[in-house]
C-alpha positions in Angstrom: 123.4 149.3 44.1 122.9 145.7 45.3 125.7 143.8 47.0 125.3 140.1 47.8 127.1 137.4 49.7 126.2 133.7 50.0 127.1 131.2 52.7 126.6 127.7 51.4 126.2 124.4 53.1 125.8 125.7 56.7 125.2 122.9 59.2 121.9 124.3 60.4 118.5 123.6 58.9 116.9 126.4 56.9 113.9 126.4 59.3 116.0 127.2 62.3 118.0 129.8 60.3 114.8 131.6 59.2 113.9 132.3 62.8 117.1 134.5 63.0 116.7 136.0 59.5 113.2 137.3 60.1 114.6 139.6 62.8 117.3 141.0 60.5 115.2 141.9 57.4 115.2 145.6 56.7 117.6 146.6 59.4 120.8 148.6 58.9 123.8 146.2 58.5 125.7 147.5 61.5 122.7 147.3 63.8 122.0 143.8 62.6 125.5 142.7 63.5 125.2 144.2 66.9 121.9 142.3 67.6 123.3 139.0 66.2 126.2 139.2 68.6 123.8 138.7 71.6 121.4 136.2 70.1 121.6 132.7 71.7 120.8 130.8 68.5 123.6 128.9 66.8 122.5 130.2 63.4 123.3 133.7 64.5 127.0 133.1 64.0 126.5 132.0 60.4 124.2 134.9 59.6 126.6 137.4 61.1 129.5 135.9 59.1 127.4 136.3 55.9 126.4 139.9 56.6 130.1 140.8 57.4 131.1 139.3 54.1 128.5 141.3 52.2 129.6 144.5 54.0 133.2 143.8 53.1 132.3 143.2 49.5 130.5 146.5 49.4 133.3 148.5 50.9 136.2 146.8 49.1 134.7 146.1 45.6 132.3 149.0 45.2 133.6 151.7 47.5 130.3 152.1 49.4 130.1 153.4 53.0 129.3 150.7 55.5 127.0 153.0 57.6 124.7 153.5 54.6 124.0 149.8 54.0 120.8 148.0 55.0 119.6 144.5 54.5 117.2 144.6 51.5 116.8 140.8 51.1 117.9 137.9 53.3 116.9 134.3 52.7 117.7 130.8 53.8 117.2 128.1 51.2 117.4 124.3 51.7 120.7 122.6 50.9 121.3 118.9 50.3 120.2 116.6 53.1 122.7 114.0 54.4 120.9 110.8 55.3 122.5 108.7 58.0 121.4 105.3 59.3 120.7 104.5 62.9 119.9 100.9 63.6 116.7 100.2 65.5 114.9 97.3 67.1 114.1 94.1 65.3 116.6 94.6 62.4 115.1 97.9 61.2 116.9 101.1 60.8 115.8 104.7 61.5 117.0 107.4 59.1 118.6 110.5 60.5 118.2 113.5 58.3 121.0 116.0 58.7 119.6 119.2 57.1 121.7 122.1 55.9 121.0 125.5 54.3 122.3 128.2 52.0 122.1 131.8 53.4 121.9 134.7 50.9 122.2 138.3 52.0 121.6 141.3 49.7 122.6 144.7 50.9 121.5 148.0 49.4 122.6 151.5 49.9 120.1 153.7 51.8 119.3 156.9 49.9 119.7 160.0 52.1 117.7 163.0 50.9 
């Protein structure tokens, strides 16, 4: 059974978030949360928040055991880009692109034979 959680409009670019996500793919959910706790990247906090939400959804809504869950799919997609203006020399302006991302986590229950 698949359980998903989505964290929208995070203030970190999808490219920076994917560096953290690539380490989490395929790991058990509890192990991923333990690793994220010690990662220095700012995106690790948003990823941990999304994984915790997915685990809570699985336990509360579907009655699954948190120890049996693993991350089957985790992606960071581009969200809208805020365009700011910064004025430059000789009457020009230089655009600042403030990128954001959507983080999607899909947990699945590991089959124990």
